[in-house]
N, C-alpha and C positions, 0 to 999 in steps of 0.2 A: 204493821196493822194486825189486830187480833180479829180473826174471822169469827162470826157468830157460830156457836156450836149448833149442830144440826138437831135442834129439838123437833124439826120438821123432817119427816122421812119422805124423800122424793125419789120417785122412780122415773128416770128419764130415758125413754126409748129413742135412741139416735140411729136407728136403721133408716136412713134417708131414702126416699124414692121420688121419682119424677112425678110432678102433679101439674095440673093446669090451674093457674091462679085466677082464672076468669070468675067473676062474680063475688070475689072476696070483698067484704065491706072494709074499706080503709078510711072511714069517716074520721076526720081530723079531731072532732070533739072528744073522741074516746082515747086519743093517743097524745102522749107528751113526749116531745123530742128534745134532745140536748145535743150540743156539739155542732159540727159542720155537717149539715144534711141538705139534700137536694130534693125538694118536693116536685115531683114530675107531673106533667099534664095529664097522665092517665090515672092519677090518683095514688100511685105507688110512691114510695119514698126511698131515696138512696142514702144509706149511711156512708159518709165520705171520709171524714177525719178520724184519726185514732180516738178510740173510746167514745165516738158519737153513738147515740143510743135512742131507743124508743121504749116507752113504758106504757103499759095498760093494765087495767084491772078486769078480772073476769070471775064469774060464778061457776059453780060445779067443780069437779076435780080435773077435768080433761080440757086440753086445748091443743090445737095445732097451729104452728106458725110457718109461714112460707117465705123462704129466703133464697137468694140466688147470688152467686159471685159473678160480677160484671166487670169486664176490662176490655182493652183492645185486643187481648189474647186470652185464650181460655186457661184458667188455672184456679186452684182452690183458694179459699180465703178462710178467715177464722172469726168466730164470734164467742162471746162469753154470755152465759145465761145467769141471771140472778133472780131467784124466786123467793118472794116474801123476805127480802133482805139477806138471803143466804146464797153464797157463791156456789154455783153448781159445776163450774169448770169451763174449760176452753174446748171448742168443738170446730171441726173443719166443715166448711161448705164445699162439697165437691164441685168440680167444674161442670158446666153444662146447664141443663134446664133447671127451673126452680125446684127446690127440695122442700119436703114437709118434715117438720120436727115435732113429733107428738110428745106432749108433756103431761104427766099424770102425777097429781099430788094425793097422798093418802091421808092428809089431815082432814079434820072436820070443820075447818074454817069455811064460812060461806063465801068469802071473797078472797081472791089471791091477787098479788101484784107481780107481774113479770117484767123484767127489763132485759133488753137485748143490746149488748154493747159490741161494737166492732173492735176486735182485738188487734187487728192490723192497721196500717196507716193509709193515708190518701194515695201514696205511690203504688199501693197494691190493688188499685181499682176500688170499685164500690161494692157494698153489700145491699142488694135490693130487697127491701121489705115490702111484700105484697099483701100483708094483712094476716088475719087469723080467722078461724072459724069459731072462736070462743064467744060465749055469751058476755058481751062487754058491759062494763059499768062505767058511767061517767064519773070522773073524779077531778078534783081541783088540787094540783100539787101545792104543797105548803110553800109559802114565800120564804126564801132562804138567801143567805149571802151568796155572792157569785164570784168565781175566780176563773180567769183565763190563764192557761199555762202555755207560753210560747217557748219553743225549744227545738232540739235536734233529736237524735236517736234515743238518748237517755230519757227524754220526755215522752217519746213514743212507746217506750217499753221494749225496744228492740233487744233481742238477745237475753231477755230476763227469764224465759220459761223453757227449759229443756225437758219438760215432763213427757212430751210426746215424741220428741226426737233428740238424740244426743247432739251436742253442738257441732260435731263434724259430719252430721247427716242431714238430709233434706234440703229444702230451699232456704234462702236467706231469711225469709219471713216466717218459717216454721217455728221460730222461737219468740215471736212477738206476743206480748200480752199487755196491751195498753191498760187494761183494767187494773193490773197490778203495778203499773208504773208509779213513781213517787207522787205525781200530781193527783191522780184519782185517789190514792191512799190518803193524802192530806185532806182532800175534799170530803171524803167519807168520815174521817175523824172529826172534821169541823162541821159536818152536816151541811155542806155547801154544794150548790150547783157548780158545774165546771164545764169548760171547753178546752180541748187541746188543739193548739195550732202549731203542729210540730212536724218536722221532716227529717228523716235520717240523713246524716252526712252534711247537713246544711250549716252555713255560717252567716256571720253578719257582713263580712266583706269578701270572703272566699270560702270554699267548701273543703271537705276532707281531702280530696285529691284533685282539686281544680282551683285555678287562680281566678275564678270568675271569667273564664274564657268560653267554656262550653256549657256550663251549668248555671242555673239561676240561684241566687242567694235569697235569704229570707225577705229582705226588703222588696225583692222582685215579685214574690208570690203571695205575700201575706194578705193582700186585699182580694185575691182570687179565691173563689169558693173551694176549688180542688187543690189549692196550694201548689199549683204548677204555673206555667207560663200562659195558660189559656185564660185570657182576660174576658172571654165572652160571657162567663158566669162569675159575677162578683159576689163576695160574701156580704151579707146584709148588715152585719154588726148590730143586730137588735139585742144581743145578749146583755150589753151594758154591765160589765163586771164591776164589783166594788174594788177588786184588786187584780192587777195584771202582773204576772210573774214572767220575767224574761230570763231564760237560761241558755244563752248562746255565747260561743267563744271557744268551746272545746275543739271544734273543727278548724276555726281560724288559726289556732295555736298548734295544730297537729303537724306531723311530718308527712302525712298522706301514707301512701303504700311503701315509701322508702325507695321507690324505683323511679317514679316520675319526678322531674325537676321541681323543687319546692323553693320558693323565695323566702327570705327571712320575714318574720312576722312584722307587719307594718302597723305600728301602734296608731299612727295618725289616721290611716284609712279606717282602722277598726273603730276608733273613737268618733270620727266624722260620720260614718255610716250608722253607728249606734245612736248618736244624737239625732240624726234625721229620722231614724226609725221610730224613736220615742215621739217625735213630733207627729208622725203618722198615726201612732196609737192614740195620742191626745186628740187628733182630728176626729177620730171616730168615737172616742170615749173621753170627753172633756172633764167628766167628774170622777174618773177612776184614780186610784192610788197605784203607783208603779213600784215594783221591787225588782232589783237586779240581783241575779244569783251567780256565784262562781260555779266551778265544776269540781266534783270530787275526783275527777279523772285527771286534773291538772295540778301539778305540784312543783316545788322548787322555784327556779328562776322564772319559769313560764308563769307560774301562779302569781309571782310578784308583779310581772308585767301585766297580767290579767287584772289583778286588783287595782293596780295603778291606773289602768285604762278606765275601769268602771268608776273609780273615784273622780277621774277627770270628766267623764261623761256627766256624772251627778253634779259636779261643780259648774258645768255649763248651764245648769238650770237654777243656779243660786238666786238669780234675780226674778225668777218666775213666780209671780204672786197669784196666778190663776189656778195653780194646781198644788196639791199637797207635796211635801218634800219627798223626793225619790229615796227609797230605802235600799240598803245593800245587805245581802246575806252571804256569808262565806261558809261553804260546806267544809267539813273536815275531810282531808284526803283519805282515799281508800284504795285498796287493791281489789278491783272488781272480780266477781266470781261467775259472771254470766258468759254468754257466748260472744266471741269477737271482742274481748276486752270491754264488755258492757256490764253494768250491774245486773245481778240476778234479783229475784223477787225479795230475798232476804236483804240484799244491799239496798233495794228500793225502800224497804221498811226502815232501814237505818237512816236513810235520807229523810224519810217522812218524819221519823221521830225527832230529828234535828230541826226540821222546818216548821212543823205544826205549831209549836208554842210561839214562834216568831210571827207566823201568819195570823194566829189567833189574836195577838196583841194588835197588829195592824188593823184587822177587821173590827176589833172592838173600839178602835179610835175613830172609825168612820161614823 
């Protein structure tokens, strides 16, 4: 992805301090939300899934936004700010009470658009958006094509950003940047809206280091808002994407940590679970087009088994006349340069460059 050059000079003061969010206007008509978000009864909104976001427009040069990292245990989280289409960077939300992030633009534009993206994933808890003190302007987002990206850590952007901490330092989520993952990059290139439904380490019938004994797999959590086993809050599936991209199998095919006993890859279980999962997707999105992706992290004999399995899954829908034919995309293998054998941002861009023309063709066929 080529970032827009900063024709806009932005001064972003990120000396966060505790504030009281009481009285902040969080009127829904001024805000546009994307991704998996939870609208709470008190009027605030929780950014839940990776790259979930809130966008608003405001006048004047200054505004403050109010954010809090919320989980069952206190820890920091990360967000990305994009002002007037320009990527400002990834910033930590320190643990504790809500924090204020003052933003000042030095341009002479009368109206500015700010988007706040959650850089981490659902497993890292939520980012509570309590509103802003900005002079808000109502706006109607342009109607665009829609893509849902279902996947694992690669889709989450795990390990792709070591700009704040080297790979061997910090917490496991200190290197997350969902905004820069391949999916959001594709969406920005295609000027499309998107949702990430992704969980690090997860698979279609087993996970990175678990044989579906202690941990949930994607078919277990997909319909739950928080992408975990808590079924008390269901995802509403109102997004209705034109295209659903599924990139799962890397963890099913992995050896785990090499210490815990790992069974041989079960092609039958993989295919059966994949077929049933696609039926679940169709249940919620009967008009969508589905595309299955291989993984750039899988090569050799494993990739052969992977591709064979995906082709068998597609063949199971040969007689399906209700939906468009399921597509298959095969990534070129790569040696990743990110943390924990994950793609870094440059690798994500390589994936995006491969995927974007294919997705553009599929979307134009709709």
